[in-house]
N, CA and C atoms of all chains as a GROMACS GRO file, in nm:
protein
  636
    1MET      N    1  12.548   6.186  11.188
    1MET     CA    2  12.454   6.275  11.261
    1MET      C    3  12.423   6.395  11.180
    2ASP      N    4  12.526   6.459  11.124
    2ASP     CA    5  12.501   6.574  11.032
    2ASP      C    6  12.415   6.538  10.913
    3ILE      N    7  12.447   6.427  10.850
    3ILE     CA    8  12.377   6.382  10.735
    3ILE      C    9  12.232   6.351  10.769
    4ALA      N   10  12.214   6.294  10.893
    4ALA     CA   11  12.076   6.260  10.936
    4ALA      C   12  11.994   6.388  10.942
    5VAL      N   13  12.049   6.490  11.003
    5VAL     CA   14  11.978   6.618  11.019
    5VAL      C   15  11.952   6.678  10.877
    6ASP      N   16  12.048   6.668  10.788
    6ASP     CA   17  12.025   6.722  10.652
    6ASP      C   18  11.911   6.651  10.584
    7ILE      N   19  11.911   6.514  10.600
    7ILE     CA   20  11.804   6.437  10.533
    7ILE      C   21  11.667   6.469  10.594
    8ALA      N   22  11.664   6.485  10.727
    8ALA     CA   23  11.537   6.515  10.789
    8ALA      C   24  11.485   6.651  10.747
    9SER      N   25  11.577   6.751  10.744
    9SER     CA   26  11.534   6.882  10.706
    9SER      C   27  11.492   6.888  10.563
   10GLY      N   28  11.561   6.815  10.473
   10GLY     CA   29  11.523   6.812  10.328
   10GLY      C   30  11.384   6.749  10.314
   11ALA      N   31  11.359   6.645  10.386
   11ALA     CA   32  11.230   6.576  10.378
   11ALA      C   33  11.122   6.667  10.424
   12LEU      N   34  11.147   6.735  10.540
   12LEU     CA   35  11.042   6.831  10.588
   12LEU      C   36  11.019   6.947  10.492
   13ILE      N   37  11.126   6.997  10.431
   13ILE     CA   38  11.105   7.109  10.336
   13ILE      C   39  11.027   7.059  10.212
   14LEU      N   40  11.058   6.935  10.169
   14LEU     CA   41  10.982   6.890  10.045
   14LEU      C   42  10.833   6.864  10.087
   15ILE      N   43  10.807   6.812  10.206
   15ILE     CA   44  10.667   6.791  10.244
   15ILE      C   45  10.598   6.926  10.251
   16GLY      N   46  10.666   7.025  10.311
   16GLY     CA   47  10.606   7.159  10.314
   16GLY      C   48  10.577   7.218  10.176
   17SER      N   49  10.670   7.199  10.080
   17SER     CA   50  10.650   7.248   9.946
   17SER      C   51  10.528   7.182   9.888
   18LEU      N   52  10.512   7.045   9.910
   18LEU     CA   53  10.401   6.974   9.857
   18LEU      C   54  10.268   7.027   9.911
   19PHE      N   55  10.264   7.058  10.043
   19PHE     CA   56  10.144   7.112  10.100
   19PHE      C   57  10.107   7.251  10.047
   20ILE      N   58  10.225   7.327  10.019
   20ILE     CA   59  10.195   7.467   9.968
   20ILE      C   60  10.133   7.457   9.827
   21VAL      N   61  10.187   7.369   9.746
   21VAL     CA   62  10.129   7.357   9.611
   21VAL      C   63   9.986   7.305   9.617
   22VAL      N   64   9.965   7.207   9.710
   22VAL     CA   65   9.826   7.153   9.724
   22VAL      C   66   9.727   7.268   9.764
   23GLY      N   67   9.774   7.356   9.860
   23GLY     CA   68   9.689   7.469   9.899
   23GLY      C   69   9.661   7.561   9.780
   24GLY      N   70   9.765   7.589   9.701
   24GLY     CA   71   9.748   7.672   9.581
   24GLY      C   72   9.648   7.614   9.486
   25ILE      N   73   9.653   7.480   9.465
   25ILE     CA   74   9.560   7.419   9.376
   25ILE      C   75   9.416   7.428   9.434
   26GLY      N   76   9.409   7.412   9.569
   26GLY     CA   77   9.282   7.425   9.636
   26GLY      C   78   9.215   7.562   9.611
   27PHE      N   79   9.304   7.672   9.610
   27PHE     CA   80   9.248   7.803   9.580
   27PHE      C   81   9.173   7.805   9.445
   28ILE      N   82   9.225   7.728   9.351
   28ILE     CA   83   9.163   7.730   9.214
   28ILE      C   84   9.046   7.637   9.211
   29ARG      N   85   9.055   7.519   9.275
   29ARG     CA   86   8.960   7.413   9.249
   29ARG      C   87   8.835   7.420   9.339
   30LEU      N   88   8.848   7.475   9.461
   30LEU     CA   89   8.736   7.470   9.556
   30LEU      C   90   8.626   7.567   9.517
   31PRO      N   91   8.499   7.534   9.547
   31PRO     CA   92   8.387   7.607   9.481
   31PRO      C   93   8.354   7.739   9.536
   32ASP      N   94   8.361   7.763   9.670
   32ASP     CA   95   8.315   7.895   9.719
   32ASP      C   96   8.406   7.945   9.827
   33VAL      N   97   8.370   8.061   9.883
   33VAL     CA   98   8.460   8.128   9.972
   33VAL      C   99   8.497   8.043  10.099
   34TYR      N  100   8.392   7.984  10.159
   34TYR     CA  101   8.412   7.913  10.282
   34TYR      C  102   8.504   7.793  10.264
   35THR      N  103   8.495   7.731  10.150
   35THR     CA  104   8.589   7.617  10.125
   35THR      C  105   8.728   7.667  10.085
   36ARG      N  106   8.733   7.783  10.025
   36ARG     CA  107   8.872   7.835   9.989
   36ARG      C  108   8.946   7.872  10.116
   37ILE      N  109   8.877   7.908  10.224
   37ILE     CA  110   8.944   7.935  10.350
   37ILE      C  111   9.023   7.812  10.391
   38HIS      N  112   8.965   7.693  10.364
   38HIS     CA  113   9.040   7.571  10.390
   38HIS      C  114   9.169   7.560  10.308
   39GLY      N  115   9.167   7.600  10.183
   39GLY     CA  116   9.290   7.604  10.103
   39GLY      C  117   9.398   7.695  10.167
   40ALA      N  118   9.353   7.813  10.209
   40ALA     CA  119   9.444   7.906  10.275
   40ALA      C  120   9.502   7.847  10.401
   41SER      N  121   9.412   7.769  10.481
   41SER     CA  122   9.459   7.706  10.598
   41SER      C  123   9.562   7.602  10.573
   42VAL      N  124   9.551   7.528  10.465
   42VAL     CA  125   9.646   7.425  10.422
   42VAL      C  126   9.781   7.490  10.405
   43ILE      N  127   9.783   7.603  10.327
   43ILE     CA  128   9.910   7.671  10.306
   43ILE      C  129   9.969   7.724  10.437
   44ASP      N  130   9.886   7.777  10.522
   44ASP     CA  131   9.951   7.848  10.634
   44ASP      C  132   9.978   7.764  10.761
   45THR      N  133   9.916   7.644  10.766
   45THR     CA  134   9.947   7.564  10.883
   45THR      C  135  10.039   7.449  10.840
   46ALA      N  136   9.994   7.360  10.750
   46ALA     CA  137  10.076   7.246  10.713
   46ALA      C  138  10.197   7.283  10.630
   47GLY      N  139  10.175   7.372  10.520
   47GLY     CA  140  10.287   7.408  10.434
   47GLY      C  141  10.389   7.491  10.511
   48ALA      N  142  10.346   7.598  10.570
   48ALA     CA  143  10.445   7.684  10.641
   48ALA      C  144  10.504   7.609  10.764
   49GLY      N  145  10.422   7.529  10.829
   49GLY     CA  146  10.474   7.463  10.941
   49GLY      C  147  10.587   7.369  10.915
   50PHE      N  148  10.565   7.281  10.809
   50PHE     CA  149  10.669   7.182  10.773
   50PHE      C  150  10.794   7.258  10.721
   51LEU      N  151  10.768   7.359  10.635
   51LEU     CA  152  10.877   7.436  10.574
   51LEU      C  153  10.968   7.503  10.680
   52ILE      N  154  10.898   7.565  10.780
   52ILE     CA  155  10.972   7.636  10.884
   52ILE      C  156  11.042   7.537  10.975
   53LEU      N  157  10.978   7.422  10.998
   53LEU     CA  158  11.046   7.316  11.078
   53LEU      C  159  11.170   7.268  11.009
   54GLY      N  160  11.166   7.250  10.880
   54GLY     CA  161  11.282   7.206  10.806
   54GLY      C  162  11.394   7.314  10.808
   55MET      N  163  11.352   7.437  10.797
   55MET     CA  164  11.454   7.548  10.803
   55MET      C  165  11.514   7.557  10.939
   56MET      N  166  11.433   7.527  11.047
   56MET     CA  167  11.489   7.531  11.183
   56MET      C  168  11.592   7.422  11.199
   57LEU      N  169  11.564   7.307  11.144
   57LEU     CA  170  11.669   7.199  11.149
   57LEU      C  171  11.792   7.240  11.076
   58GLN      N  172  11.776   7.309  10.962
   58GLN     CA  173  11.892   7.353  10.885
   58GLN      C  174  11.970   7.456  10.953
   59ALA      N  175  11.909   7.546  11.035
   59ALA     CA  176  11.972   7.659  11.099
   59ALA      C  177  12.048   7.615  11.226
   60GLY      N  178  12.006   7.509  11.291
   60GLY     CA  179  12.069   7.470  11.414
   60GLY      C  180  12.038   7.563  11.528
   61PHE      N  181  12.116   7.554  11.633
   61PHE     CA  182  12.089   7.639  11.750
   61PHE      C  183  12.147   7.779  11.735
   62SER      N  184  12.060   7.872  11.697
   62SER     CA  185  12.113   8.009  11.678
   62SER      C  186  11.995   8.102  11.688
   63LEU      N  187  12.022   8.234  11.667
   63LEU     CA  188  11.910   8.333  11.673
   63LEU      C  189  11.814   8.312  11.554
   64VAL      N  190  11.865   8.252  11.447
   64VAL     CA  191  11.774   8.233  11.328
   64VAL      C  192  11.662   8.137  11.365
   65THR      N  193  11.694   8.039  11.448
   65THR     CA  194  11.590   7.948  11.489
   65THR      C  195  11.480   8.015  11.572
   66VAL      N  196  11.524   8.107  11.657
   66VAL     CA  197  11.430   8.179  11.740
   66VAL      C  198  11.338   8.263  11.652
   67LYS      N  199  11.401   8.332  11.548
   67LYS     CA  200  11.323   8.409  11.459
   67LYS      C  201  11.222   8.326  11.379
   68LEU      N  202  11.263   8.204  11.337
   68LEU     CA  203  11.175   8.122  11.262
   68LEU      C  204  11.060   8.077  11.353
   69LEU      N  205  11.092   8.051  11.481
   69LEU     CA  206  10.984   8.015  11.574
   69LEU      C  207  10.885   8.123  11.592
   70PHE      N  208  10.932   8.247  11.595
   70PHE     CA  209  10.844   8.362  11.606
   70PHE      C  210  10.755   8.376  11.484
   71ILE      N  211  10.813   8.347  11.361
   71ILE     CA  212  10.734   8.360  11.242
   71ILE      C  213  10.626   8.250  11.240
   72LEU      N  214  10.665   8.133  11.292
   72LEU     CA  215  10.564   8.026  11.295
   72LEU      C  216  10.453   8.062  11.391
   73ALA      N  217  10.492   8.121  11.506
   73ALA     CA  218  10.389   8.162  11.606
   73ALA      C  219  10.296   8.269  11.546
   74VAL      N  220  10.358   8.364  11.475
   74VAL     CA  221  10.272   8.466  11.408
   74VAL      C  222  10.175   8.400  11.315
   75PHE      N  223  10.224   8.306  11.232
   75PHE     CA  224  10.134   8.233  11.142
   75PHE      C  225  10.020   8.164  11.220
   76LEU      N  226  10.057   8.092  11.320
   76LEU     CA  227   9.957   8.008  11.387
   76LEU      C  228   9.860   8.093  11.468
   77PHE      N  229   9.900   8.218  11.507
   77PHE     CA  230   9.801   8.300  11.579
   77PHE      C  231   9.720   8.381  11.486
   78THR      N  232   9.775   8.425  11.375
   78THR     CA  233   9.694   8.519  11.288
   78THR      C  234   9.604   8.446  11.192
   79LEU      N  235   9.636   8.330  11.147
   79LEU     CA  236   9.547   8.264  11.044
   79LEU      C  237   9.405   8.238  11.099
   80PRO      N  238   9.389   8.180  11.222
   80PRO     CA  239   9.251   8.160  11.272
   80PRO      C  240   9.177   8.286  11.285
   81VAL      N  241   9.249   8.400  11.328
   81VAL     CA  242   9.171   8.528  11.340
   81VAL      C  243   9.125   8.572  11.202
   82VAL      N  244   9.213   8.561  11.102
   82VAL     CA  245   9.171   8.608  10.974
   82VAL      C  246   9.060   8.525  10.912
   83ALA      N  247   9.077   8.391  10.933
   83ALA     CA  248   8.975   8.302  10.872
   83ALA      C  249   8.836   8.327  10.942
   84HIS      N  250   8.837   8.346  11.074
   84HIS     CA  251   8.713   8.366  11.144
   84HIS      C  252   8.649   8.496  11.099
   85ALA      N  253   8.735   8.602  11.096
   85ALA     CA  254   8.678   8.738  11.055
   85ALA      C  255   8.627   8.729  10.909
   86LEU      N  256   8.699   8.661  10.823
   86LEU     CA  257   8.653   8.656  10.686
   86LEU      C  258   8.527   8.576  10.666
   87ALA      N  259   8.514   8.466  10.740
   87ALA     CA  260   8.391   8.390  10.729
   87ALA      C  261   8.275   8.465  10.788
   88GLN      N  262   8.300   8.537  10.900
   88GLN     CA  263   8.192   8.612  10.959
   88GLN      C  264   8.150   8.728  10.870
   89ALA      N  265   8.246   8.797  10.807
   89ALA     CA  266   8.215   8.906  10.717
   89ALA      C  267   8.136   8.856  10.598
   90ALA      N  268   8.179   8.742  10.541
   90ALA     CA  269   8.107   8.689  10.420
   90ALA      C  270   7.962   8.650  10.459
   91ARG      N  271   7.947   8.590  10.578
   91ARG     CA  272   7.820   8.550  10.621
   91ARG      C  273   7.727   8.676  10.645
   92HIS      N  274   7.791   8.779  10.702
   92HIS     CA  275   7.718   8.903  10.720
   92HIS      C  276   7.675   8.966  10.594
   93GLU      N  277   7.760   8.952  10.493
   93GLU     CA  278   7.727   9.008  10.357
   93GLU      C  279   7.617   8.930  10.292
   94GLY      N  280   7.589   8.806  10.337
   94GLY     CA  281   7.474   8.731  10.280
   94GLY      C  282   7.520   8.631  10.178
   95ILE      N  283   7.643   8.593  10.176
   95ILE     CA  284   7.686   8.486  10.086
   95ILE      C  285   7.653   8.352  10.161
   96GLU      N  286   7.578   8.269  10.089
   96GLU     CA  287   7.534   8.143  10.151
   96GLU      C  288   7.642   8.037  10.122
   97PRO      N  289   7.669   7.953  10.223
   97PRO     CA  290   7.759   7.842  10.198
   97PRO      C  291   7.700   7.746  10.096
   98LEU      N  292   7.789   7.687  10.016
   98LEU     CA  293   7.740   7.591   9.915
   98LEU      C  294   7.708   7.455   9.988
   99LEU      N  295   7.585   7.413   9.974
   99LEU     CA  296   7.540   7.290  10.040
   99LEU      C  297   7.551   7.175   9.945
  100SER      N  298   7.539   7.055   9.999
  100SER     CA  299   7.555   6.936   9.920
  100SER      C  300   7.442   6.924   9.822
  101GLU      N  301   7.319   6.969   9.858
  101GLU     CA  302   7.202   6.960   9.765
  101GLU      C  303   7.238   7.038   9.633
  102ASP      N  304   7.291   7.161   9.653
  102ASP     CA  305   7.327   7.242   9.537
  102ASP      C  306   7.424   7.165   9.448
  103ARG      N  307   7.518   7.092   9.518
  103ARG     CA  308   7.623   7.035   9.443
  103ARG      C  309   7.571   6.914   9.363
  104THR      N  310   7.478   6.836   9.423
  104THR     CA  311   7.424   6.726   9.343
  104THR      C  312   7.330   6.778   9.232
  105LYS      N  313   7.261   6.893   9.263
  105LYS     CA  314   7.175   6.950   9.162
  105LYS      C  315   7.252   7.001   9.043
  106ARG      N  316   7.368   7.062   9.070
  106ARG     CA  317   7.446   7.111   8.963
  106ARG      C  318   7.520   7.002   8.884
  107GLY      N  319   7.535   6.881   8.948
  107GLY     CA  320   7.620   6.783   8.890
  107GLY      C  321   7.762   6.809   8.944
  108VAL      N  322   7.827   6.704   8.981
  108VAL     CA  323   7.959   6.718   9.048
  108VAL      C  324   8.060   6.773   8.952
  109SER      N  325   8.057   6.725   8.822
  109SER     CA  326   8.164   6.765   8.731
  109SER      C  327   8.121   6.887   8.649
  110GLY      N  328   7.988   6.909   8.637
  110GLY     CA  329   7.946   7.010   8.540
  110GLY      C  330   7.936   7.150   8.604
  111GLY      N  331   7.963   7.163   8.731
  111GLY     CA  332   7.939   7.293   8.797
  111GLY      C  333   8.050   7.393   8.751
  112ASP      N  334   8.008   7.515   8.767
  112ASP     CA  335   8.104   7.624   8.735
  112ASP      C  336   8.170   7.670   8.866
  113PRO      N  337   8.297   7.648   8.886
  113PRO     CA  338   8.358   7.680   9.016
  113PRO      C  339   8.378   7.834   9.036
  114ASP      N  340   8.355   7.909   8.928
  114ASP     CA  341   8.390   8.054   8.934
  114ASP      C  342   8.267   8.140   8.961
  115GLN      N  343   8.156   8.088   9.012
  115GLN     CA  344   8.035   8.165   9.036
  115GLN      C  345   8.011   8.200   9.175
  116GLY      N  346   8.112   8.185   9.264
  116GLY     CA  347   8.104   8.223   9.399
  116GLY      C  348   8.002   8.139   9.481
  117GLY      N  349   7.986   8.015   9.441
  117GLY     CA  350   7.893   7.928   9.515
  117GLY      C  351   7.751   7.939   9.470
  118ARG      N  352   7.724   8.029   9.376
  118ARG     CA  353   7.583   8.036   9.326
  118ARG      C  354   7.566   7.938   9.211
  119PRO      N  355   7.467   7.859   9.211
  119PRO     CA  356   7.443   7.767   9.109
  119PRO      C  357   7.397   7.828   8.977
  120MET      N  358  11.716   7.164   9.759
  120MET     CA  359  11.589   7.159   9.837
  120MET      C  360  11.524   7.298   9.850
  121PHE      N  361  11.609   7.395   9.880
  121PHE     CA  362  11.555   7.529   9.890
  121PHE      C  363  11.508   7.586   9.756
  122VAL      N  364  11.569   7.532   9.648
  122VAL     CA  365  11.531   7.572   9.515
  122VAL      C  366  11.389   7.510   9.485
  123ALA      N  367  11.368   7.388   9.529
  123ALA     CA  368  11.240   7.320   9.507
  123ALA      C  369  11.132   7.397   9.592
  124ALA      N  370  11.172   7.434   9.714
  124ALA     CA  371  11.070   7.506   9.801
  124ALA      C  372  11.037   7.638   9.736
  125ALA      N  373  11.141   7.711   9.686
  125ALA     CA  374  11.109   7.839   9.618
  125ALA      C  375  11.024   7.820   9.497
  126ALA      N  376  11.044   7.715   9.417
  126ALA     CA  377  10.966   7.689   9.301
  126ALA      C  378  10.822   7.667   9.342
  127ALA      N  379  10.805   7.581   9.449
  127ALA     CA  380  10.668   7.546   9.494
  127ALA      C  381  10.598   7.672   9.543
  128ILE      N  382  10.670   7.762   9.613
  128ILE     CA  383  10.604   7.882   9.663
  128ILE      C  384  10.567   7.973   9.548
  129LEU      N  385  10.653   7.975   9.441
  129LEU     CA  386  10.619   8.060   9.330
  129LEU      C  387  10.495   8.006   9.252
  130ILE      N  388  10.488   7.869   9.239
  130ILE     CA  389  10.369   7.815   9.174
  130ILE      C  390  10.244   7.844   9.251
  131ALA      N  391  10.255   7.832   9.384
  131ALA     CA  392  10.137   7.858   9.463
  131ALA      C  393  10.096   8.006   9.459
  132LEU      N  394  10.201   8.094   9.446
  132LEU     CA  395  10.175   8.236   9.435
  132LEU      C  396  10.098   8.262   9.306
  133ALA      N  397  10.146   8.197   9.198
  133ALA     CA  398  10.073   8.220   9.068
  133ALA      C  399   9.926   8.177   9.076
  134LEU      N  400   9.901   8.066   9.140
  134LEU     CA  401   9.760   8.014   9.148
  134LEU      C  402   9.680   8.112   9.236
  135VAL      N  403   9.741   8.155   9.349
  135VAL     CA  404   9.663   8.245   9.440
  135VAL      C  405   9.638   8.381   9.370
  136VAL      N  406   9.737   8.429   9.299
  136VAL     CA  407   9.713   8.560   9.229
  136VAL      C  408   9.605   8.546   9.117
  137PHE      N  409   9.602   8.425   9.056
  137PHE     CA  410   9.497   8.403   8.964
  137PHE      C  411   9.360   8.408   9.032
  138ARG      N  412   9.352   8.349   9.151
  138ARG     CA  413   9.219   8.353   9.224
  138ARG      C  414   9.189   8.501   9.263
  139ALA      N  415   9.293   8.579   9.302
  139ALA     CA  416   9.277   8.711   9.335
  139ALA      C  417   9.224   8.795   9.218
  140ILE      N  418   9.268   8.764   9.099
  140ILE     CA  419   9.217   8.833   8.982
  140ILE      C  420   9.078   8.787   8.950
  141MET      N  421   9.051   8.655   8.952
  141MET     CA  422   8.926   8.596   8.904
  141MET      C  423   8.818   8.599   9.006
  142GLY      N  424   8.858   8.619   9.135
  142GLY     CA  425   8.765   8.594   9.245
  142GLY      C  426   8.629   8.658   9.226
  143PRO      N  427   8.517   8.581   9.235
  143PRO     CA  428   8.386   8.638   9.216
  143PRO      C  429   8.341   8.733   9.320
  144THR      N  430   8.374   8.710   9.450
  144THR     CA  431   8.335   8.803   9.555
  144THR      C  432   8.460   8.870   9.608
  145VAL      N  433   8.433   8.979   9.681
  145VAL     CA  434   8.552   9.056   9.735
  145VAL      C  435   8.627   8.975   9.845
  146PHE      N  436   8.549   8.882   9.905
  146PHE     CA  437   8.619   8.805  10.014
  146PHE      C  438   8.717   8.701   9.960
  147ASP      N  439   8.692   8.655   9.841
  147ASP     CA  440   8.796   8.575   9.770
  147ASP      C  441   8.923   8.653   9.755
  148ARG      N  442   8.906   8.780   9.720
  148ARG     CA  443   9.025   8.866   9.690
  148ARG      C  444   9.094   8.893   9.817
  149VAL      N  445   9.021   8.921   9.926
  149VAL     CA  446   9.086   8.946  10.055
  149VAL      C  447   9.157   8.824  10.102
  150LEU      N  448   9.096   8.706  10.089
  150LEU     CA  449   9.164   8.583  10.131
  150LEU      C  450   9.288   8.561  10.043
  151ALA      N  451   9.282   8.581   9.916
  151ALA     CA  452   9.397   8.563   9.829
  151ALA      C  453   9.504   8.664   9.866
  152GLY      N  454   9.469   8.786   9.897
  152GLY     CA  455   9.569   8.887   9.937
  152GLY      C  456   9.644   8.844  10.059
  153ASN      N  457   9.567   8.794  10.159
  153ASN     CA  458   9.626   8.745  10.282
  153ASN      C  459   9.723   8.631  10.254
  154SER      N  460   9.679   8.537  10.165
  154SER     CA  461   9.771   8.431  10.135
  154SER      C  462   9.894   8.469  10.058
  155VAL      N  463   9.877   8.569   9.974
  155VAL     CA  464   9.999   8.629   9.901
  155VAL      C  465  10.098   8.679  10.004
  156GLY      N  466  10.044   8.747  10.105
  156GLY     CA  467  10.138   8.798  10.210
  156GLY      C  468  10.211   8.688  10.282
  157MET      N  469  10.138   8.577  10.320
  157MET     CA  470  10.193   8.467  10.390
  157MET      C  471  10.302   8.400  10.303
  158LEU      N  472  10.264   8.378  10.169
  158LEU     CA  473  10.360   8.313  10.081
  158LEU      C  474  10.491   8.404  10.059
  159ALA      N  475  10.463   8.536  10.060
  159ALA     CA  476  10.579   8.628  10.047
  159ALA      C  477  10.676   8.618  10.165
  160ILE      N  478  10.621   8.598  10.288
  160ILE     CA  479  10.701   8.579  10.403
  160ILE      C  480  10.784   8.445  10.388
  161LEU      N  481  10.719   8.338  10.346
  161LEU     CA  482  10.792   8.213  10.326
  161LEU      C  483  10.897   8.228  10.222
  162LEU      N  484  10.864   8.304  10.112
  162LEU     CA  485  10.960   8.319  10.008
  162LEU      C  486  11.082   8.398  10.055
  163LEU      N  487  11.057   8.500  10.140
  163LEU     CA  488  11.165   8.579  10.201
  163LEU      C  489  11.258   8.484  10.281
  164ALA      N  490  11.200   8.400  10.361
  164ALA     CA  491  11.279   8.314  10.446
  164ALA      C  492  11.361   8.218  10.358
  165VAL      N  493  11.298   8.157  10.258
  165VAL     CA  494  11.362   8.057  10.172
  165VAL      C  495  11.473   8.128  10.093
  166MET      N  496  11.451   8.252  10.044
  166MET     CA  497  11.557   8.322   9.968
  166MET      C  498  11.668   8.355  10.059
  167GLY      N  499  11.642   8.390  10.184
  167GLY     CA  500  11.747   8.419  10.277
  167GLY      C  501  11.838   8.295  10.299
  168PHE      N  502  11.772   8.176  10.311
  168PHE     CA  503  11.854   8.058  10.325
  168PHE      C  504  11.933   8.025  10.197
  169LEU      N  505  11.869   8.055  10.079
  169LEU     CA  506  11.937   8.028   9.954
  169LEU      C  507  12.063   8.109   9.939
  170ASN      N  508  12.058   8.237   9.985
  170ASN     CA  509  12.166   8.325   9.967
  170ASN      C  510  12.265   8.312  10.087
  171GLY      N  511  12.231   8.229  10.185
  171GLY     CA  512  12.320   8.218  10.299
  171GLY      C  513  12.317   8.337  10.391
  172ARG      N  514  12.206   8.418  10.381
  172ARG     CA  515  12.190   8.530  10.470
  172ARG      C  516  12.059   8.529  10.530
  173PRO      N  517  12.037   8.456  10.640
  173PRO     CA  518  11.900   8.446  10.701
  173PRO      C  519  11.858   8.573  10.771
  174GLU      N  520  11.918   8.682  10.746
  174GLU     CA  521  11.876   8.808  10.814
  174GLU      C  522  11.743   8.863  10.758
  175PHE      N  523  11.700   8.801  10.645
  175PHE     CA  524  11.571   8.847  10.587
  175PHE      C  525  11.455   8.811  10.677
  176LEU      N  526  11.470   8.732  10.777
  176LEU     CA  527  11.364   8.686  10.860
  176LEU      C  528  11.303   8.801  10.939
  177ASP      N  529  11.383   8.907  10.967
  177ASP     CA  530  11.322   9.017  11.040
  177ASP      C  531  11.217   9.087  10.955
  178ILE      N  532  11.253   9.104  10.826
  178ILE     CA  533  11.157   9.166  10.739
  178ILE      C  534  11.032   9.084  10.729
  179GLY      N  535  11.048   8.950  10.730
  179GLY     CA  536  10.931   8.856  10.723
  179GLY      C  537  10.844   8.875  10.845
  180LEU      N  538  10.903   8.887  10.964
  180LEU     CA  539  10.825   8.904  11.088
  180LEU      C  540  10.742   9.035  11.077
  181THR      N  541  10.806   9.142  11.037
  181THR     CA  542  10.739   9.267  11.027
  181THR      C  543  10.623   9.259  10.924
  182TYR      N  544  10.650   9.195  10.815
  182TYR     CA  545  10.552   9.183  10.715
  182TYR      C  546  10.431   9.098  10.761
  183GLY      N  547  10.457   8.998  10.835
  183GLY     CA  548  10.354   8.912  10.890
  183GLY      C  549  10.256   8.994  10.984
  184LEU      N  550  10.313   9.071  11.067
  184LEU     CA  551  10.228   9.156  11.155
  184LEU      C  552  10.147   9.258  11.073
  185LEU      N  553  10.215   9.320  10.978
  185LEU     CA  554  10.142   9.419  10.889
  185LEU      C  555  10.032   9.353  10.813
  186ASN      N  556  10.055   9.233  10.769
  186ASN     CA  557   9.958   9.156  10.691
  186ASN      C  558   9.828   9.138  10.766
  187LEU      N  559   9.843   9.100  10.894
  187LEU     CA  560   9.722   9.074  10.978
  187LEU      C  561   9.643   9.205  10.992
  188ILE      N  562   9.718   9.314  11.021
  188ILE     CA  563   9.641   9.448  11.036
  188ILE      C  564   9.578   9.486  10.907
  189GLY      N  565   9.647   9.469  10.796
  189GLY     CA  566   9.589   9.512  10.673
  189GLY      C  567   9.464   9.429  10.635
  190THR      N  568   9.471   9.300  10.652
  190THR     CA  569   9.354   9.216  10.625
  190THR      C  570   9.235   9.242  10.713
  191LEU      N  571   9.264   9.264  10.840
  191LEU     CA  572   9.151   9.294  10.933
  191LEU      C  573   9.089   9.429  10.899
  192ALA      N  574   9.178   9.528  10.864
  192ALA     CA  575   9.129   9.663  10.829
  192ALA      C  576   9.035   9.652  10.706
  193VAL      N  577   9.080   9.578  10.608
  193VAL     CA  578   8.995   9.568  10.483
  193VAL      C  579   8.866   9.498  10.510
  194LEU      N  580   8.871   9.394  10.595
  194LEU     CA  581   8.745   9.323  10.628
  194LEU      C  582   8.652   9.409  10.707
  195LYS      N  583   8.704   9.489  10.798
  195LYS     CA  584   8.622   9.576  10.878
  195LYS      C  585   8.557   9.682  10.792
  196PHE      N  586   8.639   9.731  10.696
  196PHE     CA  587   8.585   9.831  10.601
  196PHE      C  588   8.470   9.773  10.520
  197PHE      N  589   8.482   9.650  10.471
  197PHE     CA  590   8.376   9.596  10.393
  197PHE      C  591   8.257   9.554  10.476
  198ARG      N  592   8.280   9.528  10.606
  198ARG     CA  593   8.164   9.493  10.688
  198ARG      C  594   8.083   9.619  10.728
  199HIS      N  595   8.151   9.726  10.767
  199HIS     CA  596   8.076   9.836  10.816
  199HIS      C  597   8.076   9.952  10.722
  200GLY      N  598   8.153   9.950  10.609
  200GLY     CA  599   8.155  10.063  10.522
  200GLY      C  600   8.237  10.178  10.575
  201ASP      N  601   8.305  10.156  10.693
  201ASP     CA  602   8.374  10.266  10.757
  201ASP      C  603   8.472  10.198  10.850
  202LEU      N  604   8.586  10.264  10.868
  202LEU     CA  605   8.684  10.211  10.964
  202LEU      C  606   8.657  10.255  11.103
  203ALA      N  607   8.572  10.353  11.122
  203ALA     CA  608   8.542  10.408  11.257
  203ALA      C  609   8.392  10.402  11.279
  204TYR      N  610   8.337  10.282  11.285
  204TYR     CA  611   8.196  10.274  11.298
  204TYR      C  612   8.150  10.301  11.444
  205ASP      N  613   8.024  10.335  11.461
  205ASP     CA  614   7.973  10.363  11.588
  205ASP      C  615   7.973  10.240  11.676
  206ILE      N  616   8.015  10.259  11.803
  206ILE     CA  617   8.027  10.145  11.896
  206ILE      C  618   7.887  10.091  11.936
  207GLU      N  619   7.786  10.181  11.924
  207GLU     CA  620   7.648  10.150  11.964
  207GLU      C  621   7.578  10.069  11.862
  208GLU      N  622   7.646  10.056  11.742
  208GLU     CA  623   7.577   9.991  11.630
  208GLU      C  624   7.545   9.844  11.671
  209LYS      N  625   7.433   9.802  11.625
  209LYS     CA  626   7.384   9.662  11.654
  209LYS      C  627   7.474   9.563  11.582
  210ARG      N  628   7.530   9.470  11.659
  210ARG     CA  629   7.625   9.374  11.595
  210ARG      C  630   7.555   9.240  11.576
  211ASP      N  631   7.479   9.228  11.475
  211ASP     CA  632   7.423   9.096  11.445
  211ASP      C  633   7.507   9.032  11.333
  212SER      N  634   7.524   8.905  11.349
  212SER     CA  635   7.616   8.837  11.250
  212SER      C  636   7.554   8.721  11.184
   0.00000   0.00000   0.00000
C-alpha cells in the first residue's frame, strides 16, 4: 500500500514536470501574446495541478495537504483572471491576434516568432 | 523524483526568463513575470519537500496572492496609464 502510494505520487510528479517543461518550451515557440497565454495556462493548470497532486499524495493526511490544496485553489482561481485581463489589455492596446492567413503567407517554418505576431 | 521536478521547474524558469527578456511587447513580459511567480511558488514547495520541511508552503501561499495583485496592478497601469483612473472613463475594450 505504501509502495503503491509512492509510485502513484512519483508518476504524478513526473507528469507534472513534463507539463511544466512543455509550457516553458511553449513560451519560446509560440508566435504571439495570445498563444503564449496558452503556454502559461499549461504551466499553471496541468503542470502545477499534477505536481501538487503528487505532493499531496506524498504528504498524507496532515496540515501540509490542506496548504497544498489552498495553493492549488489560488492557482486555479488567479490564472483565468490574469489571462483574461492580459488578453483584454493587449486587445485594448491594439495588438492583433495572429490569424491563419498571416501564418500561411509568412510560411509555416520561415516566420520569425519574435516579432510579436507582426509579419 | 523531487530532484527531477526541481530540475524541470528550473528549465522552465530559464525559458520563461528568456521570453521576459526577449519579449517584443510589454504583455509578453507581464505574462512571463506572472509565470515566474507561479514557478517560484512551485519551486518553494518542491524545495520544502526536498529538505523535509514543508513549512515553506506558507511563504508560497503569500507569494501567490501577492503575484495576482502585482500582475493586475501592472496591467491596469499599462491600460489606463494610471493606477487611479477616473471611474467615469469610457470603458471600451
